[in-house]
C-alpha positions as CSV (number, residue, x, y, z in Angstrom):
1,X,67.9,88.0,113.5
2,X,68.0,86.6,110.0
3,X,69.3,83.1,109.5
4,X,69.1,83.1,105.7
5,X,72.8,83.5,105.1
6,X,74.0,81.5,108.1
7,X,76.0,78.3,107.6
8,X,75.7,75.2,109.8
9,X,79.4,74.5,110.5
10,X,78.5,70.9,111.5
11,X,77.4,70.3,107.9
12,X,80.5,71.8,106.2
13,X,82.9,69.1,105.1
14,X,86.5,69.3,106.1
15,X,89.1,69.5,103.2
16,X,91.4,66.5,102.9
17,X,94.9,66.5,104.3
18,X,96.2,66.6,100.7
19,X,94.2,69.8,100.0
20,X,95.6,71.4,103.2
21,X,99.2,70.5,102.3
22,X,98.8,71.8,98.8
23,X,97.2,75.1,100.0
24,X,100.0,75.5,102.6
25,X,102.8,74.9,100.2
26,X,101.2,77.1,97.5
27,X,100.5,79.9,100.0
28,X,104.0,79.7,101.4
29,X,105.5,80.0,98.0
30,X,103.2,82.9,97.1
31,X,104.0,84.6,100.5
32,X,107.7,84.0,100.1
33,X,107.6,85.7,96.7
34,X,105.6,88.6,98.0
35,X,108.0,89.2,100.9
36,X,111.0,89.0,98.6
37,X,109.4,91.5,96.3
38,X,108.6,93.8,99.2
39,X,112.2,93.7,100.4
40,X,113.5,94.5,96.9
41,X,111.2,97.5,96.7
42,X,112.2,98.7,100.1
43,X,115.9,98.5,99.1
44,X,115.1,100.6,96.0
45,X,113.7,103.3,98.3
46,X,116.9,103.5,100.3
47,X,117.1,104.7,103.9
48,X,114.2,106.5,105.5
49,X,114.4,110.2,105.4
50,X,113.5,112.0,108.7
51,X,112.1,115.5,108.5
């Protein structure tokens, strides 16, 4: 098995709490916007048509 591309997880530094908080708030805003956009698009399509 090749070990050229493996990463030793013990050597990877943990991001700071501030970085985690920023990523969480940024992602939640992006996710909220995406969900709102999806709901808007689904409303445009109207009710599902059954064959």
